[in-house]
N, CA, C, O and the ligand as a Tripos MOL2 file, in Angstrom:
@<TRIPOS>MOLECULE
protein
  301   299    76     0     0
PROTEIN
NO_CHARGES

@<TRIPOS>ATOM
      1 N         -17.2290   73.2970   11.7610 N.3       1 MET1
      2 CA        -17.1440   72.3400   12.8880 C.3       1 MET1
      3 C         -17.5720   73.0270   14.1770 C.2       1 MET1
      4 O         -17.3430   74.2180   14.3860 O.2       1 MET1
      5 N         -18.1900   72.2430   15.0160 N.am      2 ARG2
      6 CA        -18.6880   72.7670   16.2820 C.3       2 ARG2
      7 C         -17.5500   72.8630   17.3080 C.2       2 ARG2
      8 O         -16.6630   72.0110   17.3440 O.2       2 ARG2
      9 N         -17.5890   73.8830   18.1170 N.am      3 GLN3
     10 CA        -16.5800   74.0650   19.1420 C.3       3 GLN3
     11 C         -16.9450   73.2960   20.4150 C.2       3 GLN3
     12 O         -18.0190   73.4940   20.9830 O.2       3 GLN3
     13 N         -16.0780   72.4560   20.8340 N.am      4 TRP4
     14 CA        -16.2870   71.7590   22.1180 C.3       4 TRP4
     15 C         -15.3000   72.3030   23.1380 C.2       4 TRP4
     16 O         -14.1210   72.5080   22.8500 O.2       4 TRP4
     17 N         -15.8280   72.5320   24.3570 N.am      5 GLN5
     18 CA        -14.9740   73.0020   25.3870 C.3       5 GLN5
     19 C         -15.0200   72.0350   26.5740 C.2       5 GLN5
     20 O         -15.9870   71.2890   26.7290 O.2       5 GLN5
     21 N         -14.0310   72.0470   27.3710 N.am      6 THR6
     22 CA        -14.0350   71.2160   28.5690 C.3       6 THR6
     23 C         -15.2170   71.6100   29.4320 C.2       6 THR6
     24 O         -15.4310   72.7880   29.7170 O.2       6 THR6
     25 N         -15.9950   70.5940   29.8540 N.am      7 TYR7
     26 CA        -17.1730   70.8250   30.6760 C.3       7 TYR7
     27 C         -16.7500   71.2890   32.0830 C.2       7 TYR7
     28 O         -15.9880   70.6200   32.7820 O.2       7 TYR7
     29 N         -17.2740   72.4530   32.4580 N.am      8 ILE8
     30 CA        -17.0250   72.9560   33.7810 C.3       8 ILE8
     31 C         -18.3700   73.1500   34.4970 C.2       8 ILE8
     32 O         -19.1630   74.0000   34.0910 O.2       8 ILE8
     33 N         -18.6350   72.3720   35.5580 N.am      9 PRO9
     34 CA        -19.9280   72.4940   36.2640 C.3       9 PRO9
     35 C         -20.1190   73.8930   36.7910 C.2       9 PRO9
     36 O         -19.1710   74.4830   37.3080 O.2       9 PRO9
     37 N         -21.3270   74.4550   36.6790 N.am     10 ASN10
     38 CA        -21.5670   75.8160   37.1910 C.3      10 ASN10
     39 C         -22.0900   75.8190   38.6270 C.2      10 ASN10
     40 O         -22.4590   76.8610   39.1680 O.2      10 ASN10
     41 N         -22.1140   74.6360   39.2290 N.am     11 GLY11
     42 CA        -22.5300   74.5900   40.6250 C.3      11 GLY11
     43 C         -23.9830   74.1910   40.8130 C.2      11 GLY11
     44 O         -24.4060   73.8500   41.9170 O.2      11 GLY11
     45 N         -24.7530   74.2380   39.7120 N.am     12 SER12
     46 CA        -26.1760   73.8590   39.7980 C.3      12 SER12
     47 C         -26.3340   72.3590   39.5620 C.2      12 SER12
     48 O         -25.4290   71.6910   39.0630 O.2      12 SER12
     49 N         -27.4980   71.8540   39.9320 N.am     13 LEU13
     50 CA        -27.7800   70.4590   39.7190 C.3      13 LEU13
     51 C         -27.8430   70.1390   38.2370 C.2      13 LEU13
     52 O         -28.5450   70.8020   37.4740 O.2      13 LEU13
     53 N         -27.1050   69.1230   37.8410 N.am     14 LEU14
     54 CA        -27.1090   68.7200   36.4370 C.3      14 LEU14
     55 C         -28.1910   67.7280   36.2090 C.2      14 LEU14
     56 O         -28.2570   66.6930   36.8720 O.2      14 LEU14
     57 N         -29.0660   68.0460   35.2480 N.am     15 CYS15
     58 CA        -30.1450   67.1570   34.8870 C.3      15 CYS15
     59 C         -29.9920   66.7090   33.4390 C.2      15 CYS15
     60 O         -29.7050   67.5110   32.5510 O.2      15 CYS15
     61 N         -30.1920   65.3970   33.2160 N.am     16 VAL16
     62 CA        -30.1380   64.8900   31.8570 C.3      16 VAL16
     63 C         -31.5440   65.0870   31.2490 C.2      16 VAL16
     64 O         -32.5380   64.5910   31.7790 O.2      16 VAL16
     65 N         -31.5950   65.8040   30.1500 N.am     17 VAL17
     66 CA        -32.8680   66.0350   29.4750 C.3      17 VAL17
     67 C         -33.1320   64.9060   28.5010 C.2      17 VAL17
     68 O         -34.2320   64.3570   28.4400 O.2      17 VAL17
     69 N         -32.1210   64.5750   27.7520 N.am     18 GLU18
     70 CA        -32.2720   63.5170   26.7410 C.3      18 GLU18
     71 C         -30.9090   62.9670   26.3820 C.2      18 GLU18
     72 O         -29.9330   63.7170   26.3430 O.2      18 GLU18
     73 N         -30.8210   61.6880   26.1230 N.am     19 ALA19
     74 CA        -29.5620   61.0810   25.7230 C.3      19 ALA19
     75 C         -29.7510   60.5070   24.3290 C.2      19 ALA19
     76 O         -30.7730   59.8940   24.0170 O.2      19 ALA19
     77 N         -28.7350   60.7230   23.4980 N.am     20 SER20
     78 CA        -28.8420   60.1740   22.1250 C.3      20 SER20
     79 C         -28.4370   58.7070   22.1480 C.2      20 SER20
     80 O         -28.0090   58.1610   23.1650 O.2      20 SER20
     81 N         -28.5920   58.1020   20.9880 N.am     21 CYS21
     82 CA        -28.2290   56.6900   20.8560 C.3      21 CYS21
     83 C         -26.8360   56.4750   21.3890 C.2      21 CYS21
     84 O         -25.9290   57.2500   21.0830 O.2      21 CYS21
     85 N         -26.6430   55.4160   22.1990 N.am     22 CYS22
     86 CA        -25.3410   55.0890   22.7750 C.3      22 CYS22
     87 C         -24.8910   56.1680   23.7590 C.2      22 CYS22
     88 O         -23.7410   56.1490   24.1970 O.2      22 CYS22
     89 N         -25.7500   57.0890   24.1090 N.am     23 GLU23
     90 CA        -25.4040   58.1860   24.9950 C.3      23 GLU23
     91 C         -24.1950   58.9060   24.4700 C.2      23 GLU23
     92 O         -23.3430   59.3390   25.2460 O.2      23 GLU23
     93 N         -24.1050   59.0410   23.1740 N.am     24 GLU24
     94 CA        -22.9860   59.7420   22.5980 C.3      24 GLU24
     95 C         -23.0570   61.2150   22.9620 C.2      24 GLU24
     96 O         -22.0520   61.8190   23.3360 O.2      24 GLU24
     97 N         -24.2860   61.8070   22.8470 N.am     25 TYR25
     98 CA        -24.4840   63.1660   23.1840 C.3      25 TYR25
     99 C         -25.6120   63.2540   24.1970 C.2      25 TYR25
    100 O         -26.6960   62.7120   23.9850 O.2      25 TYR25
    101 N         -25.3490   63.9360   25.2890 N.am     26 ILE26
    102 CA        -26.3350   64.0930   26.3670 C.3      26 ILE26
    103 C         -26.7940   65.5370   26.3910 C.2      26 ILE26
    104 O         -25.9970   66.4600   26.5560 O.2      26 ILE26
    105 N         -28.0960   65.7140   26.2220 N.am     27 LEU27
    106 CA        -28.6810   67.0780   26.3480 C.3      27 LEU27
    107 C         -28.9160   67.3070   27.8410 C.2      27 LEU27
    108 O         -29.6600   66.5730   28.4910 O.2      27 LEU27
    109 N         -28.2610   68.3460   28.3650 N.am     28 CYS28
    110 CA        -28.2770   68.5780   29.8080 C.3      28 CYS28
    111 C         -28.9380   69.9160   30.1190 C.2      28 CYS28
    112 O         -29.0130   70.8180   29.2850 O.2      28 CYS28
    113 N         -29.4160   69.9990   31.3700 N.am     29 ASN29
    114 CA        -29.9420   71.2330   31.9220 C.3      29 ASN29
    115 C         -29.2180   71.4430   33.2640 C.2      29 ASN29
    116 O         -29.2460   70.5900   34.1520 O.2      29 ASN29
    117 N         -28.6040   72.5520   33.3670 N.am     30 GLU30
    118 CA        -27.8600   72.8710   34.5950 C.3      30 GLU30
    119 C         -28.2520   74.2860   35.0460 C.2      30 GLU30
    120 O         -27.7690   75.2870   34.5180 O.2      30 GLU30
    121 N         -29.1170   74.3260   36.0110 N.am     31 GLY31
    122 CA        -29.5810   75.6130   36.5310 C.3      31 GLY31
    123 C         -30.2730   76.4870   35.4580 C.2      31 GLY31
    124 O         -30.1380   77.7110   35.4430 O.2      31 GLY31
    125 N         -31.0180   75.8070   34.5640 N.am     32 GLY32
    126 CA        -31.7370   76.5740   33.5300 C.3      32 GLY32
    127 C         -30.9640   76.7520   32.2650 C.2      32 GLY32
    128 O         -31.5360   77.1310   31.2430 O.2      32 GLY32
    129 N         -29.6660   76.4900   32.2950 N.am     33 GLU33
    130 CA        -28.8990   76.5540   31.0720 C.3      33 GLU33
    131 C         -28.8510   75.1680   30.4460 C.2      33 GLU33
    132 O         -28.6650   74.1590   31.1260 O.2      33 GLU33
    133 N         -29.0210   75.1510   29.1540 N.am     34 HIS34
    134 CA        -28.9930   73.8660   28.4370 C.3      34 HIS34
    135 C         -27.7060   73.7680   27.6230 C.2      34 HIS34
    136 O         -27.1780   74.7720   27.1460 O.2      34 HIS34
    137 N         -27.2250   72.5670   27.4760 N.am     35 PHE35
    138 CA        -26.0290   72.3480   26.6930 C.3      35 PHE35
    139 C         -25.9300   70.9060   26.3430 C.2      35 PHE35
    140 O         -26.6700   70.0790   26.8740 O.2      35 PHE35
    141 N         -25.0250   70.5860   25.4520 N.am     36 ILE36
    142 CA        -24.7810   69.1830   25.0720 C.3      36 ILE36
    143 C         -23.4650   68.7510   25.6600 C.2      36 ILE36
    144 O         -22.4580   69.4510   25.5490 O.2      36 ILE36
    145 N         -23.4790   67.6020   26.2820 N.am     37 ARG37
    146 CA        -22.2430   67.0660   26.8820 C.3      37 ARG37
    147 C         -21.8900   65.7600   26.1900 C.2      37 ARG37
    148 O         -22.7510   64.9510   25.8430 O.2      37 ARG37
    149 N         -20.6260   65.5930   26.0100 N.am     38 ARG38
    150 CA        -20.1350   64.3250   25.4700 C.3      38 ARG38
    151 C         -18.8600   63.9500   26.2470 C.2      38 ARG38
    152 O         -18.2400   64.7780   26.9140 O.2      38 ARG38
    153 N         -18.5070   62.6730   26.1260 N.am     39 GLN39
    154 CA        -17.3360   62.2000   26.8170 C.3      39 GLN39
    155 C         -16.2630   61.9750   25.7320 C.2      39 GLN39
    156 O         -16.4400   61.1890   24.8010 O.2      39 GLN39
    157 N         -15.1570   62.6930   25.8960 N.am     40 ALA40
    158 CA        -14.0740   62.5120   24.9240 C.3      40 ALA40
    159 C         -13.3470   61.1920   25.1630 C.2      40 ALA40
    160 O         -13.5490   60.5460   26.1910 O.2      40 ALA40
    161 N         -12.5230   60.8030   24.2380 N.am     41 ALA41
    162 CA        -11.8720   59.5110   24.2970 C.3      41 ALA41
    163 C         -11.0470   59.3440   25.5720 C.2      41 ALA41
    164 O         -10.8770   58.2290   26.0660 O.2      41 ALA41
    165 N         -10.5470   60.4310   26.0900 N.am     42 ASP42
    166 CA         -9.7320   60.3490   27.3090 C.3      42 ASP42
    167 C         -10.5550   60.4140   28.5860 C.2      42 ASP42
    168 O         -10.0050   60.4850   29.6850 O.2      42 ASP42
    169 N         -11.8450   60.3890   28.4420 N.am     43 GLY43
    170 CA        -12.7600   60.3430   29.5920 C.3      43 GLY43
    171 C         -13.1480   61.7000   30.0950 C.2      43 GLY43
    172 O         -13.9400   61.8050   31.0310 O.2      43 GLY43
    173 N         -12.6120   62.7530   29.4990 N.am     44 ILE44
    174 CA        -12.9590   64.1050   29.9160 C.3      44 ILE44
    175 C         -14.2800   64.4960   29.2790 C.2      44 ILE44
    176 O         -14.5420   64.1930   28.1150 O.2      44 ILE44
    177 N         -15.1100   65.1760   30.0660 N.am     45 TYR45
    178 CA        -16.4070   65.6410   29.5380 C.3      45 TYR45
    179 C         -16.1990   66.9550   28.7950 C.2      45 TYR45
    180 O         -15.4480   67.8210   29.2450 O.2      45 TYR45
    181 N         -16.8610   67.0930   27.6700 N.am     46 GLU46
    182 CA        -16.8570   68.3110   26.9050 C.3      46 GLU46
    183 C         -18.2640   68.7800   26.6890 C.2      46 GLU46
    184 O         -19.1880   67.9670   26.6910 O.2      46 GLU46
    185 N         -18.4610   70.0700   26.5010 N.am     47 GLU47
    186 CA        -19.7580   70.6230   26.3140 C.3      47 GLU47
    187 C         -19.7710   71.5800   25.1130 C.2      47 GLU47
    188 O         -18.7340   72.0910   24.6890 O.2      47 GLU47
    189 N         -20.9760   71.8010   24.5840 N.am     48 THR48
    190 CA        -21.1060   72.7680   23.5120 C.3      48 THR48
    191 C         -22.5200   73.3350   23.5020 C.2      48 THR48
    192 O         -23.4240   72.7520   24.1000 O.2      48 THR48
    193 N         -22.7160   74.4420   22.8450 N.am     49 ALA49
    194 CA        -24.0140   75.0870   22.6620 C.3      49 ALA49
    195 C         -24.7310   75.3960   23.9480 C.2      49 ALA49
    196 O         -25.9460   75.2240   24.0440 O.2      49 ALA49
    197 N         -23.9780   75.8590   24.9560 N.am     50 ARG50
    198 CA        -24.6090   76.2420   26.2140 C.3      50 ARG50
    199 C         -25.4620   77.4650   26.0090 C.2      50 ARG50
    200 O         -25.0250   78.4500   25.4130 O.2      50 ARG50
    201 N         -26.6950   77.4000   26.5100 N.am     51 GLY51
    202 CA        -27.6100   78.5370   26.3640 C.3      51 GLY51
    203 C         -29.0450   78.0960   26.4530 C.2      51 GLY51
    204 O         -29.3610   77.1380   27.1590 O.2      51 GLY51
    205 N         -29.9210   78.7810   25.7460 N.am     52 PRO52
    206 CA        -31.3380   78.5070   25.7940 C.3      52 PRO52
    207 C         -31.6620   77.0780   25.2970 C.2      52 PRO52
    208 O         -30.9300   76.5080   24.4890 O.2      52 PRO52
    209 N         -32.7500   76.5350   25.7900 N.am     53 TYR53
    210 CA        -33.1290   75.1410   25.4620 C.3      53 TYR53
    211 C         -33.2500   74.9330   23.9580 C.2      53 TYR53
    212 O         -32.7000   73.9710   23.4220 O.2      53 TYR53
    213 N         -33.9650   75.8250   23.2710 N.am     54 MET54
    214 CA        -34.2320   75.6120   21.8530 C.3      54 MET54
    215 C         -32.9360   75.5290   21.0260 C.2      54 MET54
    216 O         -32.8410   74.7380   20.0880 O.2      54 MET54
    217 N         -31.9520   76.3450   21.3830 N.am     55 ARG55
    218 CA        -30.7330   76.3450   20.6350 C.3      55 ARG55
    219 C         -29.9560   75.0260   20.9120 C.2      55 ARG55
    220 O         -29.4750   74.3600   19.9950 O.2      55 ARG55
    221 N         -29.8610   74.6960   22.1690 N.am     56 ALA56
    222 CA        -29.1220   73.4610   22.5220 C.3      56 ALA56
    223 C         -29.8060   72.2360   21.9500 C.2      56 ALA56
    224 O         -29.1460   71.3230   21.4540 O.2      56 ALA56
    225 N         -31.1340   72.2140   22.0180 N.am     57 ALA57
    226 CA        -31.8880   71.0390   21.5360 C.3      57 ALA57
    227 C         -31.7550   70.9090   20.0400 C.2      57 ALA57
    228 O         -31.6860   69.7950   19.5210 O.2      57 ALA57
    229 N         -31.7170   72.0290   19.3310 N.am     58 THR58
    230 CA        -31.5750   71.9880   17.8600 C.3      58 THR58
    231 C         -30.2170   71.4010   17.4970 C.2      58 THR58
    232 O         -30.1060   70.5690   16.5960 O.2      58 THR58
    233 N         -29.2170   71.8310   18.1890 N.am     59 VAL59
    234 CA        -27.8550   71.2960   17.9020 C.3      59 VAL59
    235 C         -27.7830   69.8190   18.3050 C.2      59 VAL59
    236 O         -27.1560   69.0100   17.6220 O.2      59 VAL59
    237 N         -28.4160   69.4900   19.3930 N.am     60 TRP60
    238 CA        -28.4000   68.0840   19.8610 C.3      60 TRP60
    239 C         -29.0500   67.1630   18.8100 C.2      60 TRP60
    240 O         -28.5230   66.0900   18.5150 O.2      60 TRP60
    241 N         -30.2080   67.5900   18.2430 N.am     61 VAL61
    242 CA        -30.8800   66.7790   17.2640 C.3      61 VAL61
    243 C         -29.9640   66.5950   16.0260 C.2      61 VAL61
    244 O         -29.9030   65.5150   15.4390 O.2      61 VAL61
    245 N         -29.2850   67.6430   15.6660 N.am     62 ARG62
    246 CA        -28.4060   67.6000   14.4960 C.3      62 ARG62
    247 C         -27.2370   66.6420   14.7660 C.2      62 ARG62
    248 O         -26.8940   65.8250   13.9110 O.2      62 ARG62
    249 N         -26.6270   66.7440   15.9540 N.am     63 LEU63
    250 CA        -25.5450   65.8850   16.2750 C.3      63 LEU63
    251 C         -25.9920   64.4260   16.3620 C.2      63 LEU63
    252 O         -25.3030   63.5320   15.8710 O.2      63 LEU63
    253 N         -27.1520   64.1880   16.9900 N.am     64 SER64
    254 CA        -27.6610   62.8330   17.1240 C.3      64 SER64
    255 C         -27.9170   62.1870   15.8120 C.2      64 SER64
    256 O         -27.6980   60.9850   15.6580 O.2      64 SER64
    257 N         -28.3830   62.9640   14.8380 N.am     65 ALA65
    258 CA        -28.7130   62.4710   13.5050 C.3      65 ALA65
    259 C         -27.4490   61.9610   12.7750 C.2      65 ALA65
    260 O         -27.5160   61.1160   11.8820 O.2      65 ALA65
    261 N         -26.3070   62.5110   13.1960 N.am     66 GLY66
    262 CA        -25.0460   62.1300   12.5470 C.3      66 GLY66
    263 C         -24.4240   60.8730   13.1610 C.2      66 GLY66
    264 O         -23.3760   60.4000   12.7210 O.2      66 GLY66
    265 N         -25.0780   60.3600   14.1590 N.am     67 HIS67
    266 CA        -24.5310   59.1960   14.8650 C.3      67 HIS67
    267 C         -24.5530   57.9590   13.9810 C.2      67 HIS67
    268 O         -25.5890   57.6110   13.4150 O.2      67 HIS67
    269 N         -23.4420   57.3140   13.8680 N.am     68 VAL68
    270 CA        -23.3960   56.0790   13.1320 C.3      68 VAL68
    271 C         -23.3150   54.9360   14.1730 C.2      68 VAL68
    272 O         -22.3180   54.7630   14.8740 O.2      68 VAL68
    273 N         -24.4210   54.1700   14.2300 N.am     69 HIS69
    274 CA        -24.5210   53.1770   15.2800 C.3      69 HIS69
    275 C         -23.6590   51.9320   14.9790 C.2      69 HIS69
    276 O         -23.8340   51.2900   13.9430 O.2      69 HIS69
    277 N         -22.7660   51.6110   15.8590 N.am     70 GLN70
    278 CA        -21.9120   50.4590   15.7080 C.3      70 GLN70
    279 C         -22.5900   49.2620   16.3800 C.2      70 GLN70
    280 O         -22.7580   49.2410   17.5990 O.2      70 GLN70
    281 N         -22.9630   48.3070   15.6060 N.am     71 ARG71
    282 CA        -23.5410   47.0910   16.1770 C.3      71 ARG71
    283 C         -22.4790   46.3000   16.8380 C.2      71 ARG71
    284 O         -21.2970   46.4120   16.5150 O.2      71 ARG71
    285 N         -22.9060   45.4880   17.7770 N.am     72 GLU72
    286 CA        -21.9100   44.6530   18.4750 C.3      72 GLU72
    287 C         -21.1730   43.8010   17.4480 C.2      72 GLU72
    288 O         -21.7720   43.1250   16.6110 O.2      72 GLU72
    289 N         -19.8730   43.8630   17.5480 N.am     73 ALA73
    290 CA        -19.0630   43.1260   16.5690 C.3      73 ALA73
    291 C         -19.3880   41.6420   16.6030 C.2      73 ALA73
    292 O         -19.3160   41.0040   17.6530 O.2      73 ALA73
    293 N         -19.7420   41.1070   15.4580 N.am     74 ALA74
    294 CA        -20.0330   39.6690   15.3710 C.3      74 ALA74
    295 C         -18.7490   38.9070   15.1290 C.2      74 ALA74
    296 O         -18.5030   38.4410   14.0160 O.2      74 ALA74
    297 N         -17.9680   38.7810   16.1060 N.am     75 SER75
    298 CA        -16.6650   38.1550   15.9730 C.3      75 SER75
    299 C         -16.7520   36.6240   16.0700 C.2      75 SER75
    300 O         -15.7330   35.9400   15.9770 O.2      75 SER75
    301 ZN        -25.8100   54.0160   18.7900 Zn       76 ZN76
@<TRIPOS>BOND
     1     1     2 1
     2     2     3 1
     3     3     4 2
     4     3     5 am
     5     5     6 1
     6     6     7 1
     7     7     8 2
     8     7     9 am
     9     9    10 1
    10    10    11 1
    11    11    12 2
    12    11    13 am
    13    13    14 1
    14    14    15 1
    15    15    16 2
    16    15    17 am
    17    17    18 1
    18    18    19 1
    19    19    20 2
    20    19    21 am
    21    21    22 1
    22    22    23 1
    23    23    24 2
    24    23    25 am
    25    25    26 1
    26    26    27 1
    27    27    28 2
    28    27    29 am
    29    29    30 1
    30    30    31 1
    31    31    32 2
    32    31    33 am
    33    33    34 1
    34    34    35 1
    35    35    36 2
    36    35    37 am
    37    37    38 1
    38    38    39 1
    39    39    40 2
    40    39    41 am
    41    41    42 1
    42    42    43 1
    43    43    44 2
    44    43    45 am
    45    45    46 1
    46    46    47 1
    47    47    48 2
    48    47    49 am
    49    49    50 1
    50    50    51 1
    51    51    52 2
    52    51    53 am
    53    53    54 1
    54    54    55 1
    55    55    56 2
    56    55    57 am
    57    57    58 1
    58    58    59 1
    59    59    60 2
    60    59    61 am
    61    61    62 1
    62    62    63 1
    63    63    64 2
    64    63    65 am
    65    65    66 1
    66    66    67 1
    67    67    68 2
    68    67    69 am
    69    69    70 1
    70    70    71 1
    71    71    72 2
    72    71    73 am
    73    73    74 1
    74    74    75 1
    75    75    76 2
    76    75    77 am
    77    77    78 1
    78    78    79 1
    79    79    80 2
    80    79    81 am
    81    81    82 1
    82    82    83 1
    83    83    84 2
    84    83    85 am
    85    85    86 1
    86    86    87 1
    87    87    88 2
    88    87    89 am
    89    89    90 1
    90    90    91 1
    91    91    92 2
    92    91    93 am
    93    93    94 1
    94    94    95 1
    95    95    96 2
    96    95    97 am
    97    97    98 1
    98    98    99 1
    99    99   100 2
   100    99   101 am
   101   101   102 1
   102   102   103 1
   103   103   104 2
   104   103   105 am
   105   105   106 1
   106   106   107 1
   107   107   108 2
   108   107   109 am
   109   109   110 1
   110   110   111 1
   111   111   112 2
   112   111   113 am
   113   113   114 1
   114   114   115 1
   115   115   116 2
   116   115   117 am
   117   117   118 1
   118   118   119 1
   119   119   120 2
   120   119   121 am
   121   121   122 1
   122   122   123 1
   123   123   124 2
   124   123   125 am
   125   125   126 1
   126   126   127 1
   127   127   128 2
   128   127   129 am
   129   129   130 1
   130   130   131 1
   131   131   132 2
   132   131   133 am
   133   133   134 1
   134   134   135 1
   135   135   136 2
   136   135   137 am
   137   137   138 1
   138   138   139 1
   139   139   140 2
   140   139   141 am
   141   141   142 1
   142   142   143 1
   143   143   144 2
   144   143   145 am
   145   145   146 1
   146   146   147 1
   147   147   148 2
   148   147   149 am
   149   149   150 1
   150   150   151 1
   151   151   152 2
   152   151   153 am
   153   153   154 1
   154   154   155 1
   155   155   156 2
   156   155   157 am
   157   157   158 1
   158   158   159 1
   159   159   160 2
   160   159   161 am
   161   161   162 1
   162   162   163 1
   163   163   164 2
   164   163   165 am
   165   165   166 1
   166   166   167 1
   167   167   168 2
   168   167   169 am
   169   169   170 1
   170   170   171 1
   171   171   172 2
   172   171   173 am
   173   173   174 1
   174   174   175 1
   175   175   176 2
   176   175   177 am
   177   177   178 1
   178   178   179 1
   179   179   180 2
   180   179   181 am
   181   181   182 1
   182   182   183 1
   183   183   184 2
   184   183   185 am
   185   185   186 1
   186   186   187 1
   187   187   188 2
   188   187   189 am
   189   189   190 1
   190   190   191 1
   191   191   192 2
   192   191   193 am
   193   193   194 1
   194   194   195 1
   195   195   196 2
   196   195   197 am
   197   197   198 1
   198   198   199 1
   199   199   200 2
   200   199   201 am
   201   201   202 1
   202   202   203 1
   203   203   204 2
   204   203   205 am
   205   205   206 1
   206   206   207 1
   207   207   208 2
   208   207   209 am
   209   209   210 1
   210   210   211 1
   211   211   212 2
   212   211   213 am
   213   213   214 1
   214   214   215 1
   215   215   216 2
   216   215   217 am
   217   217   218 1
   218   218   219 1
   219   219   220 2
   220   219   221 am
   221   221   222 1
   222   222   223 1
   223   223   224 2
   224   223   225 am
   225   225   226 1
   226   226   227 1
   227   227   228 2
   228   227   229 am
   229   229   230 1
   230   230   231 1
   231   231   232 2
   232   231   233 am
   233   233   234 1
   234   234   235 1
   235   235   236 2
   236   235   237 am
   237   237   238 1
   238   238   239 1
   239   239   240 2
   240   239   241 am
   241   241   242 1
   242   242   243 1
   243   243   244 2
   244   243   245 am
   245   245   246 1
   246   246   247 1
   247   247   248 2
   248   247   249 am
   249   249   250 1
   250   250   251 1
   251   251   252 2
   252   251   253 am
   253   253   254 1
   254   254   255 1
   255   255   256 2
   256   255   257 am
   257   257   258 1
   258   258   259 1
   259   259   260 2
   260   259   261 am
   261   261   262 1
   262   262   263 1
   263   263   264 2
   264   263   265 am
   265   265   266 1
   266   266   267 1
   267   267   268 2
   268   267   269 am
   269   269   270 1
   270   270   271 1
   271   271   272 2
   272   271   273 am
   273   273   274 1
   274   274   275 1
   275   275   276 2
   276   275   277 am
   277   277   278 1
   278   278   279 1
   279   279   280 2
   280   279   281 am
   281   281   282 1
   282   282   283 1
   283   283   284 2
   284   283   285 am
   285   285   286 1
   286   286   287 1
   287   287   288 2
   288   287   289 am
   289   289   290 1
   290   290   291 1
   291   291   292 2
   292   291   293 am
   293   293   294 1
   294   294   295 1
   295   295   296 2
   296   295   297 am
   297   297   298 1
   298   298   299 1
   299   299   300 2
@<TRIPOS>SUBSTRUCTURE
     1 MET1         2 RESIDUE 1 A MET
     2 ARG2         6 RESIDUE 1 A ARG
     3 GLN3        10 RESIDUE 1 A GLN
     4 TRP4        14 RESIDUE 1 A TRP
     5 GLN5        18 RESIDUE 1 A GLN
     6 THR6        22 RESIDUE 1 A THR
     7 TYR7        26 RESIDUE 1 A TYR
     8 ILE8        30 RESIDUE 1 A ILE
     9 PRO9        34 RESIDUE 1 A PRO
    10 ASN10       38 RESIDUE 1 A ASN
    11 GLY11       42 RESIDUE 1 A GLY
    12 SER12       46 RESIDUE 1 A SER
    13 LEU13       50 RESIDUE 1 A LEU
    14 LEU14       54 RESIDUE 1 A LEU
    15 CYS15       58 RESIDUE 1 A CYS
    16 VAL16       62 RESIDUE 1 A VAL
    17 VAL17       66 RESIDUE 1 A VAL
    18 GLU18       70 RESIDUE 1 A GLU
    19 ALA19       74 RESIDUE 1 A ALA
    20 SER20       78 RESIDUE 1 A SER
    21 CYS21       82 RESIDUE 1 A CYS
    22 CYS22       86 RESIDUE 1 A CYS
    23 GLU23       90 RESIDUE 1 A GLU
    24 GLU24       94 RESIDUE 1 A GLU
    25 TYR25       98 RESIDUE 1 A TYR
    26 ILE26      102 RESIDUE 1 A ILE
    27 LEU27      106 RESIDUE 1 A LEU
    28 CYS28      110 RESIDUE 1 A CYS
    29 ASN29      114 RESIDUE 1 A ASN
    30 GLU30      118 RESIDUE 1 A GLU
    31 GLY31      122 RESIDUE 1 A GLY
    32 GLY32      126 RESIDUE 1 A GLY
    33 GLU33      130 RESIDUE 1 A GLU
    34 HIS34      134 RESIDUE 1 A HIS
    35 PHE35      138 RESIDUE 1 A PHE
    36 ILE36      142 RESIDUE 1 A ILE
    37 ARG37      146 RESIDUE 1 A ARG
    38 ARG38      150 RESIDUE 1 A ARG
    39 GLN39      154 RESIDUE 1 A GLN
    40 ALA40      158 RESIDUE 1 A ALA
    41 ALA41      162 RESIDUE 1 A ALA
    42 ASP42      166 RESIDUE 1 A ASP
    43 GLY43      170 RESIDUE 1 A GLY
    44 ILE44      174 RESIDUE 1 A ILE
    45 TYR45      178 RESIDUE 1 A TYR
    46 GLU46      182 RESIDUE 1 A GLU
    47 GLU47      186 RESIDUE 1 A GLU
    48 THR48      190 RESIDUE 1 A THR
    49 ALA49      194 RESIDUE 1 A ALA
    50 ARG50      198 RESIDUE 1 A ARG
    51 GLY51      202 RESIDUE 1 A GLY
    52 PRO52      206 RESIDUE 1 A PRO
    53 TYR53      210 RESIDUE 1 A TYR
    54 MET54      214 RESIDUE 1 A MET
    55 ARG55      218 RESIDUE 1 A ARG
    56 ALA56      222 RESIDUE 1 A ALA
    57 ALA57      226 RESIDUE 1 A ALA
    58 THR58      230 RESIDUE 1 A THR
    59 VAL59      234 RESIDUE 1 A VAL
    60 TRP60      238 RESIDUE 1 A TRP
    61 VAL61      242 RESIDUE 1 A VAL
    62 ARG62      246 RESIDUE 1 A ARG
    63 LEU63      250 RESIDUE 1 A LEU
    64 SER64      254 RESIDUE 1 A SER
    65 ALA65      258 RESIDUE 1 A ALA
    66 GLY66      262 RESIDUE 1 A GLY
    67 HIS67      266 RESIDUE 1 A HIS
    68 VAL68      270 RESIDUE 1 A VAL
    69 HIS69      274 RESIDUE 1 A HIS
    70 GLN70      278 RESIDUE 1 A GLN
    71 ARG71      282 RESIDUE 1 A ARG
    72 GLU72      286 RESIDUE 1 A GLU
    73 ALA73      290 RESIDUE 1 A ALA
    74 ALA74      294 RESIDUE 1 A ALA
    75 SER75      298 RESIDUE 1 A SER
    76 ZN76       301 GROUP 0 **** ****
């Protein structure tokens, strides 16, 4: 399992590189560091795989592929 940590801004401008379906996982660039950010159920942002672009992007693709899209409930 991947380790998620509470997202702590490093003071640089946060740029969204790519957002997965439903914006479940956001690939971010913050002062040259790349990482994946997600919003936990309680609204707190969490991050993982902080580091070089290729590493973060690879993890992001893998996470995005595991997304199960929930269609709008046909109630
Ligand atoms: Zn989706």
